[in-house]
Biopython code that builds the backbone (N, CA, C, O; Angstrom):
import numpy as np
from Bio.PDB.StructureBuilder import StructureBuilder

atoms = [
    (1, "MET", "N", (114.567, 137.142, 90.307)),
    (1, "MET", "CA", (113.462, 136.532, 91.095)),
    (1, "MET", "C", (112.805, 137.582, 92.391)),
    (1, "MET", "O", (113.551, 138.014, 93.270)),
    (2, "THR", "N", (111.745, 137.812, 92.364)),
    (2, "THR", "CA", (111.181, 138.411, 93.331)),
    (2, "THR", "C", (111.099, 137.403, 94.649)),
    (2, "THR", "O", (111.259, 136.198, 94.456)),
    (3, "PHE", "N", (110.869, 137.860, 95.874)),
    (3, "PHE", "CA", (110.603, 137.477, 97.035)),
    (3, "PHE", "C", (109.742, 136.567, 96.957)),
    (3, "PHE", "O", (110.131, 135.399, 96.936)),
    (4, "ASP", "N", (108.166, 136.913, 96.887)),
    (4, "ASP", "CA", (106.936, 136.132, 95.822)),
    (4, "ASP", "C", (107.625, 135.082, 95.441)),
    (4, "ASP", "O", (107.808, 134.086, 96.141)),
    (5, "GLU", "N", (108.204, 135.315, 93.874)),
    (5, "GLU", "CA", (108.688, 134.152, 93.149)),
    (5, "GLU", "C", (109.193, 133.122, 93.924)),
    (5, "GLU", "O", (108.809, 131.955, 93.852)),
    (6, "LEU", "N", (110.342, 133.686, 94.916)),
    (6, "LEU", "CA", (110.878, 132.459, 95.565)),
    (6, "LEU", "C", (110.339, 131.859, 96.837)),
    (6, "LEU", "O", (110.727, 130.723, 97.111)),
    (7, "VAL", "N", (109.324, 132.587, 97.821)),
    (7, "VAL", "CA", (108.688, 131.814, 98.516)),
    (7, "VAL", "C", (107.353, 130.814, 97.677)),
    (7, "VAL", "O", (106.904, 129.795, 98.203)),
    (8, "TYR", "N", (106.989, 131.208, 96.659)),
    (8, "TYR", "CA", (106.263, 130.275, 95.813)),
    (8, "TYR", "C", (106.831, 128.858, 95.419)),
    (8, "TYR", "O", (106.508, 127.747, 95.840)),
    (9, "LEU", "N", (107.773, 129.229, 94.483)),
    (9, "LEU", "CA", (109.046, 128.085, 94.386)),
    (9, "LEU", "C", (109.410, 127.123, 95.663)),
    (9, "LEU", "O", (109.446, 125.927, 95.373)),
    (10, "VAL", "N", (109.675, 127.440, 96.974)),
    (10, "VAL", "CA", (109.740, 126.847, 97.782)),
    (10, "VAL", "C", (108.589, 125.870, 98.557)),
    (10, "VAL", "O", (108.784, 124.802, 99.137)),
    (11, "VAL", "N", (107.440, 126.543, 98.381)),
    (11, "VAL", "CA", (106.504, 125.849, 98.917)),
    (11, "VAL", "C", (105.848, 124.961, 98.088)),
    (11, "VAL", "O", (105.110, 124.058, 98.482)),
    (12, "ARG", "N", (106.225, 125.316, 96.476)),
    (12, "ARG", "CA", (105.564, 124.333, 95.446)),
    (12, "ARG", "C", (106.649, 123.152, 95.435)),
    (12, "ARG", "O", (106.098, 122.091, 95.146)),
    (13, "TRP", "N", (108.201, 122.998, 95.692)),
    (13, "TRP", "CA", (108.839, 121.993, 96.191)),
    (13, "TRP", "C", (108.522, 121.399, 97.410)),
    (13, "TRP", "O", (108.778, 120.211, 97.601)),
    (14, "ALA", "N", (108.013, 122.070, 98.225)),
    (14, "ALA", "CA", (108.080, 121.019, 99.464)),
    (14, "ALA", "C", (106.928, 120.490, 99.182)),
    (14, "ALA", "O", (107.002, 119.261, 99.163)),
    (15, "CYS", "N", (105.779, 120.946, 98.931)),
    (15, "CYS", "CA", (104.421, 119.868, 98.768)),
    (15, "CYS", "C", (104.664, 119.060, 97.720)),
    (15, "CYS", "O", (103.780, 118.273, 97.383)),
    (16, "LEU", "N", (105.822, 119.100, 97.059)),
    (16, "LEU", "CA", (106.064, 117.820, 95.690)),
    (16, "LEU", "C", (107.037, 117.016, 96.676)),
    (16, "LEU", "O", (106.938, 115.858, 96.270)),
    (17, "GLY", "N", (107.877, 117.020, 97.701)),
    (17, "GLY", "CA", (108.475, 116.676, 98.315)),
    (17, "GLY", "C", (107.720, 115.698, 98.956)),
    (17, "GLY", "O", (107.923, 114.489, 98.842)),
    (18, "LEU", "N", (106.610, 116.359, 99.817)),
    (18, "LEU", "CA", (105.572, 115.819, 100.742)),
    (18, "LEU", "C", (104.735, 114.755, 99.674)),
    (18, "LEU", "O", (103.854, 114.096, 100.227)),
    (19, "ALA", "N", (104.857, 114.606, 98.728)),
    (19, "ALA", "CA", (103.938, 114.186, 98.156)),
    (19, "ALA", "C", (104.623, 112.725, 97.176)),
    (19, "ALA", "O", (104.091, 111.744, 96.658)),
    (20, "ALA", "N", (105.588, 113.062, 97.244)),
    (20, "ALA", "CA", (106.451, 112.106, 96.867)),
    (20, "ALA", "C", (106.748, 111.042, 97.702)),
    (20, "ALA", "O", (106.873, 109.889, 97.291)),
    (21, "TRP", "N", (106.886, 111.440, 99.060)),
    (21, "TRP", "CA", (107.081, 110.752, 100.238)),
    (21, "TRP", "C", (106.031, 109.947, 100.497)),
    (21, "TRP", "O", (106.045, 108.720, 100.404)),
    (22, "ALA", "N", (105.041, 110.682, 100.849)),
    (22, "ALA", "CA", (104.053, 109.430, 100.711)),
    (22, "ALA", "C", (103.289, 108.576, 99.773)),
    (22, "ALA", "O", (102.472, 107.699, 100.052)),
    (23, "LEU", "N", (103.668, 108.956, 98.688)),
    (23, "LEU", "CA", (103.441, 108.026, 97.455)),
    (23, "LEU", "C", (104.766, 106.951, 97.787)),
    (23, "LEU", "O", (104.273, 105.829, 97.667)),
    (24, "VAL", "N", (105.844, 106.843, 98.056)),
    (24, "VAL", "CA", (106.686, 106.049, 98.352)),
    (24, "VAL", "C", (106.545, 105.447, 99.745)),
    (24, "VAL", "O", (106.563, 104.243, 99.997)),
    (25, "ASP", "N", (106.433, 106.221, 100.420)),
    (25, "ASP", "CA", (105.629, 105.067, 101.714)),
    (25, "ASP", "C", (104.612, 104.564, 101.695)),
    (25, "ASP", "O", (104.467, 103.850, 102.687)),
    (26, "ALA", "N", (103.548, 104.566, 100.858)),
    (26, "ALA", "CA", (102.681, 103.908, 100.357)),
    (26, "ALA", "C", (103.199, 102.408, 99.964)),
    (26, "ALA", "O", (103.094, 101.309, 100.508)),
    (27, "LEU", "N", (103.881, 102.935, 98.620)),
    (27, "LEU", "CA", (104.591, 101.744, 98.042)),
    (27, "LEU", "C", (105.454, 100.588, 98.740)),
    (27, "LEU", "O", (105.745, 99.461, 98.339)),
    (28, "ILE", "N", (105.663, 101.049, 99.547)),
    (28, "ILE", "CA", (106.456, 99.816, 100.687)),
    (28, "ILE", "C", (105.865, 99.488, 101.456)),
    (28, "ILE", "O", (106.561, 98.745, 102.149)),
    (29, "ARG", "N", (104.309, 99.614, 102.082)),
    (29, "ARG", "CA", (103.772, 99.179, 103.226)),
    (29, "ARG", "C", (102.944, 97.886, 102.239)),
    (29, "ARG", "O", (102.464, 97.866, 101.106)),
    (30, "PRO", "N", (103.095, 96.815, 103.421)),
    (30, "PRO", "CA", (102.475, 95.647, 102.581)),
    (30, "PRO", "C", (100.728, 96.159, 102.687)),
    (30, "PRO", "O", (100.267, 96.751, 103.663)),
    (31, "ALA", "N", (99.989, 95.799, 101.538)),
    (31, "ALA", "CA", (98.578, 95.619, 101.569)),
    (31, "ALA", "C", (98.094, 95.485, 103.007)),
    (31, "ALA", "O", (97.584, 96.374, 103.688)),
    (32, "GLU", "N", (98.360, 94.126, 103.379)),
    (32, "GLU", "CA", (97.302, 93.642, 104.186)),
    (32, "GLU", "C", (97.412, 94.748, 105.506)),
    (32, "GLU", "O", (96.421, 94.573, 106.216)),
    (33, "ALA", "N", (98.058, 95.532, 105.908)),
    (33, "ALA", "CA", (98.459, 96.355, 107.077)),
    (33, "ALA", "C", (97.323, 97.729, 106.855)),
    (33, "ALA", "O", (96.913, 98.421, 107.787)),
    (34, "TYR", "N", (96.987, 97.894, 105.550)),
    (34, "TYR", "CA", (96.361, 98.938, 105.590)),
    (34, "TYR", "C", (94.840, 98.572, 105.906)),
    (34, "TYR", "O", (93.980, 99.395, 106.218)),
    (35, "VAL", "N", (94.603, 96.797, 105.734)),
    (35, "VAL", "CA", (93.212, 96.418, 106.349)),
    (35, "VAL", "C", (93.079, 95.923, 107.384)),
    (35, "VAL", "O", (91.984, 95.499, 107.755)),
    (36, "ALA", "N", (94.488, 95.835, 108.324)),
    (36, "ALA", "CA", (94.120, 95.954, 109.633)),
    (36, "ALA", "C", (94.245, 96.821, 110.514)),
    (36, "ALA", "O", (94.029, 96.709, 111.721)),
    (37, "ALA", "N", (94.661, 97.862, 109.828)),
    (37, "ALA", "CA", (94.595, 99.076, 110.759)),
    (37, "ALA", "C", (93.100, 99.947, 110.303)),
    (37, "ALA", "O", (92.722, 101.059, 110.672)),
    (38, "GLY", "N", (92.640, 99.250, 109.636)),
    (38, "GLY", "CA", (91.376, 99.594, 109.012)),
    (38, "GLY", "C", (90.977, 101.392, 108.655)),
    (38, "GLY", "O", (90.159, 102.234, 109.026)),
    (39, "LYS", "N", (92.291, 101.264, 107.583)),
    (39, "LYS", "CA", (91.725, 102.216, 106.574)),
    (39, "LYS", "C", (91.439, 101.823, 105.751)),
    (39, "LYS", "O", (90.949, 100.693, 105.727)),
    (40, "LEU", "N", (91.646, 102.755, 104.388)),
    (40, "LEU", "CA", (91.304, 102.460, 102.833)),
    (40, "LEU", "C", (92.553, 101.497, 102.480)),
    (40, "LEU", "O", (93.549, 101.179, 103.130)),
    (41, "THR", "N", (92.030, 101.116, 101.001)),
    (41, "THR", "CA", (92.961, 100.014, 100.906)),
    (41, "THR", "C", (94.527, 100.794, 100.481)),
    (41, "THR", "O", (94.770, 102.000, 100.453)),
    (42, "LYS", "N", (95.522, 99.537, 100.149)),
    (42, "LYS", "CA", (96.723, 99.855, 99.494)),
    (42, "LYS", "C", (96.359, 101.100, 98.360)),
    (42, "LYS", "O", (96.636, 102.299, 98.340)),
    (43, "ALA", "N", (95.550, 100.145, 97.371)),
    (43, "ALA", "CA", (95.149, 100.540, 96.200)),
    (43, "ALA", "C", (94.771, 101.959, 96.094)),
    (43, "ALA", "O", (95.080, 102.772, 95.223)),
    (44, "ALA", "N", (93.978, 102.114, 97.240)),
    (44, "ALA", "CA", (93.237, 103.752, 97.189)),
    (44, "ALA", "C", (94.248, 105.046, 97.887)),
    (44, "ALA", "O", (94.228, 106.237, 97.576)),
    (45, "TRP", "N", (95.004, 104.448, 98.788)),
    (45, "TRP", "CA", (95.885, 105.714, 99.028)),
    (45, "TRP", "C", (97.117, 105.270, 97.993)),
    (45, "TRP", "O", (97.737, 106.330, 97.900)),
    (46, "LEU", "N", (97.746, 104.398, 97.250)),
    (46, "LEU", "CA", (98.516, 104.879, 96.384)),
    (46, "LEU", "C", (97.472, 105.468, 94.926)),
    (46, "LEU", "O", (98.211, 105.694, 93.967)),
    (47, "GLY", "N", (96.094, 105.718, 94.636)),
    (47, "GLY", "CA", (95.904, 106.195, 93.750)),
    (47, "GLY", "C", (95.565, 107.698, 94.451)),
    (47, "GLY", "O", (95.624, 108.555, 93.569)),
    (48, "ILE", "N", (95.192, 108.338, 95.908)),
    (48, "ILE", "CA", (95.102, 109.431, 96.601)),
    (48, "ILE", "C", (96.906, 109.921, 96.598)),
    (48, "ILE", "O", (97.209, 110.968, 96.024)),
    (49, "THR", "N", (97.507, 109.453, 96.972)),
    (49, "THR", "CA", (98.856, 109.949, 96.899)),
    (49, "THR", "C", (99.445, 110.342, 95.374)),
    (49, "THR", "O", (99.848, 111.488, 95.180)),
    (50, "GLY", "N", (99.475, 109.366, 94.331)),
    (50, "GLY", "CA", (99.374, 109.132, 93.085)),
    (50, "GLY", "C", (98.950, 110.537, 92.501)),
    (50, "GLY", "O", (99.869, 111.293, 92.185)),
    (51, "VAL", "N", (97.746, 110.927, 92.341)),
    (51, "VAL", "CA", (97.176, 111.904, 91.829)),
    (51, "VAL", "C", (97.273, 113.062, 92.598)),
    (51, "VAL", "O", (96.810, 114.124, 92.180)),
    (52, "ALA", "N", (98.114, 112.921, 94.232)),
    (52, "ALA", "CA", (98.273, 114.126, 94.243)),
    (52, "ALA", "C", (99.375, 114.573, 93.976)),
    (52, "ALA", "O", (99.455, 115.800, 93.921)),
    (53, "LEU", "N", (100.364, 113.923, 93.767)),
    (53, "LEU", "CA", (101.657, 114.202, 93.344)),
    (53, "LEU", "C", (101.385, 114.813, 91.529)),
    (53, "LEU", "O", (101.911, 115.844, 91.110)),
    (54, "VAL", "N", (100.915, 114.348, 91.092)),
    (54, "VAL", "CA", (100.574, 114.505, 89.269)),
    (54, "VAL", "C", (99.660, 116.086, 89.422)),
    (54, "VAL", "O", (99.938, 117.107, 88.793)),
    (55, "LEU", "N", (99.152, 116.017, 89.873)),
    (55, "LEU", "CA", (98.057, 117.778, 90.610)),
    (55, "LEU", "C", (99.286, 118.514, 91.037)),
    (55, "LEU", "O", (99.807, 119.219, 90.173)),
    (56, "LEU", "N", (99.751, 118.479, 92.034)),
    (56, "LEU", "CA", (100.842, 119.365, 92.268)),
    (56, "LEU", "C", (102.374, 119.295, 91.532)),
    (56, "LEU", "O", (103.164, 120.145, 91.944)),
    (57, "TYR", "N", (102.679, 118.727, 90.892)),
    (57, "TYR", "CA", (103.643, 118.685, 89.688)),
    (57, "TYR", "C", (102.787, 119.731, 88.511)),
    (57, "TYR", "O", (103.300, 120.662, 87.891)),
    (58, "ALA", "N", (101.440, 119.293, 88.431)),
    (58, "ALA", "CA", (101.324, 119.942, 86.986)),
    (58, "ALA", "C", (100.428, 121.759, 87.222)),
    (58, "ALA", "O", (100.495, 122.672, 86.399)),
    (59, "ILE", "N", (99.808, 121.794, 88.327)),
    (59, "ILE", "CA", (99.221, 123.146, 88.874)),
    (59, "ILE", "C", (99.524, 123.680, 89.311)),
    (59, "ILE", "O", (99.236, 124.859, 89.104)),
    (60, "GLY", "N", (100.491, 123.266, 90.445)),
    (60, "GLY", "CA", (100.688, 123.839, 91.854)),
    (60, "GLY", "C", (100.162, 123.282, 93.275)),
    (60, "GLY", "O", (99.205, 122.510, 93.321)),
    (61, "PRO", "N", (100.654, 123.597, 94.109)),
    (61, "PRO", "CA", (99.736, 123.752, 95.390)),
    (61, "PRO", "C", (98.388, 124.611, 95.849)),
    (61, "PRO", "O", (97.270, 124.463, 96.342)),
    (62, "LEU", "N", (99.263, 125.574, 95.351)),
    (62, "LEU", "CA", (98.098, 127.166, 95.340)),
    (62, "LEU", "C", (97.219, 126.912, 94.186)),
    (62, "LEU", "O", (97.428, 127.638, 93.214)),
    (63, "SER", "N", (96.322, 126.077, 94.089)),
    (63, "SER", "CA", (95.217, 126.381, 92.715)),
    (63, "SER", "C", (93.750, 125.256, 93.839)),
    (63, "SER", "O", (93.867, 124.565, 94.851)),
    (64, "PHE", "N", (92.752, 125.549, 93.113)),
    (64, "PHE", "CA", (91.789, 124.862, 93.599)),
    (64, "PHE", "C", (91.419, 123.278, 93.842)),
    (64, "PHE", "O", (90.619, 122.651, 94.536)),
    (65, "LEU", "N", (92.756, 122.889, 92.594)),
    (65, "LEU", "CA", (92.657, 121.274, 92.934)),
    (65, "LEU", "C", (93.861, 120.621, 93.605)),
    (65, "LEU", "O", (94.047, 119.450, 93.935)),
    (66, "GLY", "N", (94.883, 122.067, 93.751)),
    (66, "GLY", "CA", (96.719, 121.590, 94.173)),
    (66, "GLY", "C", (96.296, 121.715, 96.352)),
    (66, "GLY", "O", (97.188, 121.598, 97.192)),
    (67, "LEU", "N", (95.219, 121.891, 96.603)),
    (67, "LEU", "CA", (95.264, 122.325, 98.032)),
    (67, "LEU", "C", (94.544, 120.996, 98.557)),
    (67, "LEU", "O", (94.930, 120.608, 99.660)),
    (68, "PRO", "N", (93.536, 120.232, 97.911)),
    (68, "PRO", "CA", (93.199, 118.959, 98.452)),
    (68, "PRO", "C", (94.296, 117.995, 97.803)),
    (68, "PRO", "O", (94.554, 116.855, 98.190)),
    (69, "ALA", "N", (94.661, 118.416, 97.148)),
    (69, "ALA", "CA", (95.866, 117.259, 97.003)),
    (69, "ALA", "C", (97.655, 117.298, 97.491)),
    (69, "ALA", "O", (98.675, 116.650, 97.257)),
    (70, "VAL", "N", (97.268, 118.395, 98.231)),
    (70, "VAL", "CA", (98.305, 118.541, 99.749)),
    (70, "VAL", "C", (97.587, 117.932, 100.988)),
    (70, "VAL", "O", (98.243, 117.297, 101.814)),
    (71, "ILE", "N", (96.243, 118.117, 101.128)),
    (71, "ILE", "CA", (95.623, 117.587, 102.275)),
    (71, "ILE", "C", (95.660, 116.258, 101.919)),
    (71, "ILE", "O", (96.094, 115.626, 102.883)),
    (72, "GLY", "N", (95.420, 115.569, 101.033)),
    (72, "GLY", "CA", (95.480, 113.881, 101.036)),
    (72, "GLY", "C", (97.010, 113.412, 101.265)),
    (72, "GLY", "O", (97.083, 112.364, 101.906)),
    (73, "ALA", "N", (98.009, 113.864, 100.950)),
    (73, "ALA", "CA", (99.334, 113.223, 101.103)),
    (73, "ALA", "C", (99.250, 113.990, 102.437)),
    (73, "ALA", "O", (100.273, 113.580, 102.986)),
    (74, "VAL", "N", (98.777, 114.694, 103.148)),
    (74, "VAL", "CA", (99.469, 114.685, 104.760)),
    (74, "VAL", "C", (98.541, 114.137, 105.512)),
    (74, "VAL", "O", (98.749, 114.040, 106.721)),
    (75, "VAL", "N", (97.438, 113.712, 104.992)),
    (75, "VAL", "CA", (96.227, 112.894, 105.739)),
    (75, "VAL", "C", (96.644, 111.433, 105.813)),
    (75, "VAL", "O", (96.235, 110.665, 106.684)),
    (76, "TYR", "N", (97.629, 111.046, 104.676)),
    (76, "TYR", "CA", (98.376, 109.809, 104.638)),
    (76, "TYR", "C", (99.637, 109.866, 105.908)),
    (76, "TYR", "O", (99.754, 109.010, 106.785)),
    (77, "LEU", "N", (100.259, 110.730, 105.798)),
    (77, "LEU", "CA", (101.687, 110.761, 106.220)),
    (77, "LEU", "C", (101.308, 111.165, 108.318)),
    (77, "LEU", "O", (101.952, 110.868, 109.324)),
    (78, "VAL", "N", (100.186, 111.818, 108.148)),
    (78, "VAL", "CA", (99.818, 112.014, 109.771)),
    (78, "VAL", "C", (98.903, 111.140, 110.411)),
    (78, "VAL", "O", (98.695, 111.050, 111.621)),
    (79, "ASP", "N", (98.404, 110.539, 109.538)),
    (79, "ASP", "CA", (97.171, 109.490, 109.944)),
    (79, "ASP", "C", (97.115, 108.275, 109.413)),
    (79, "ASP", "O", (96.824, 107.485, 110.312)),
    (80, "VAL", "N", (97.248, 107.749, 108.419)),
    (80, "VAL", "CA", (97.591, 106.483, 107.900)),
    (80, "VAL", "C", (99.191, 105.709, 108.206)),
    (80, "VAL", "O", (99.359, 104.687, 108.871)),
    (81, "ARG", "N", (100.191, 106.473, 107.559)),
    (81, "ARG", "CA", (101.435, 105.992, 108.189)),
    (81, "ARG", "C", (101.321, 105.859, 109.506)),
    (81, "ARG", "O", (101.862, 104.753, 109.508)),
    (82, "PRO", "N", (101.119, 106.009, 110.449)),
    (82, "PRO", "CA", (101.442, 105.907, 111.960)),
    (82, "PRO", "C", (100.799, 104.964, 112.492)),
    (82, "PRO", "O", (101.251, 104.250, 113.387)),
    (83, "ALA", "N", (99.372, 104.841, 111.856)),
    (83, "ALA", "CA", (98.698, 103.134, 111.794)),
    (83, "ALA", "C", (99.322, 101.946, 111.193)),
    (83, "ALA", "O", (99.263, 100.741, 111.438)),
    (84, "ILE", "N", (99.732, 102.427, 110.620)),
    (84, "ILE", "CA", (100.090, 101.046, 109.596)),
    (84, "ILE", "C", (101.913, 100.784, 110.249)),
    (84, "ILE", "O", (102.313, 99.624, 110.342)),
    (85, "ARG", "N", (102.625, 101.670, 110.548)),
    (85, "ARG", "CA", (103.715, 101.384, 111.428)),
    (85, "ARG", "C", (103.842, 100.975, 112.266)),
    (85, "ARG", "O", (104.760, 100.241, 112.630)),
    (86, "GLY", "N", (102.486, 101.524, 113.103)),
    (86, "GLY", "CA", (102.121, 100.741, 114.518)),
    (86, "GLY", "C", (102.433, 99.348, 114.710)),
    (86, "GLY", "O", (103.074, 98.855, 115.638)),
    (87, "LEU", "N", (101.828, 98.688, 113.576)),
    (87, "LEU", "CA", (101.344, 97.379, 113.729)),
    (87, "LEU", "C", (102.635, 96.546, 113.642)),
    (87, "LEU", "O", (103.720, 96.995, 113.272)),
    (88, "LYS", "N", (102.407, 95.353, 114.004)),
    (88, "LYS", "CA", (103.668, 94.399, 114.494)),
    (88, "LYS", "C", (103.473, 93.341, 112.914)),
    (88, "LYS", "O", (102.412, 93.136, 112.325)),
    (89, "ARG", "N", (104.973, 92.769, 112.501)),
    (89, "ARG", "CA", (105.092, 91.978, 111.403)),
    (89, "ARG", "C", (104.913, 90.807, 111.935)),
    (89, "ARG", "O", (105.530, 90.521, 112.962)),
    (90, "GLY", "N", (103.888, 89.749, 111.243)),
    (90, "GLY", "CA", (103.232, 88.158, 111.887)),
    (90, "GLY", "C", (102.463, 88.026, 112.233)),
    (90, "GLY", "O", (101.806, 89.044, 112.451)),
    (91, "ASN", "N", (101.931, 86.867, 112.546)),
    (91, "ASN", "CA", (100.353, 86.314, 112.207)),
    (91, "ASN", "C", (99.696, 86.671, 113.740)),
    (91, "ASN", "O", (98.490, 86.464, 113.878)),
    (92, "SER", "N", (100.401, 87.153, 114.783)),
    (92, "SER", "CA", (99.884, 87.624, 115.911)),
    (92, "SER", "C", (99.287, 88.944, 115.570)),
    (92, "SER", "O", (98.172, 89.043, 116.081)),
    (93, "SER", "N", (99.573, 89.793, 115.015)),
    (93, "SER", "CA", (98.799, 91.157, 114.363)),
    (93, "SER", "C", (98.039, 91.159, 113.605)),
    (93, "SER", "O", (97.032, 91.805, 113.895)),
    (94, "TRP", "N", (98.058, 90.603, 112.507)),
    (94, "TRP", "CA", (97.639, 90.756, 111.097)),
    (94, "TRP", "C", (96.749, 89.486, 110.928)),
    (94, "TRP", "O", (96.201, 89.255, 109.851)),
]
sb = StructureBuilder()
sb.init_structure("model")
sb.init_model(0)
sb.init_chain("A")
sb.init_seg("    ")
for serial, (resi, resn, name, xyz) in enumerate(atoms, 1):
    if name == "N":
        sb.init_residue(resn, " ", resi, " ")
    sb.init_atom(name, np.array(xyz, "f"), 0.0, 1.0, " ", f" {name:<3s}", serial, name[0])
structure = sb.get_structure()
């Protein structure tokens, strides 16, 4: 295995892990939190992160569709996840 192949393998697995983390996190959050935070619905984010995971597994991160898949997972993790986690449970904030 050459150095280039090793770097690609590390990037591929890192992106797969990132997309899997985003999908699992989207699964465990309540649907009401997405609406309360002013984001897309839970179903939309499950679709985005699920498709991202499938694309990254099937074609890899360094392809025409792989890069948008990585971007979708990153947007969920850096924008949507903090907004949802910042909400308090209970009647007062939802």
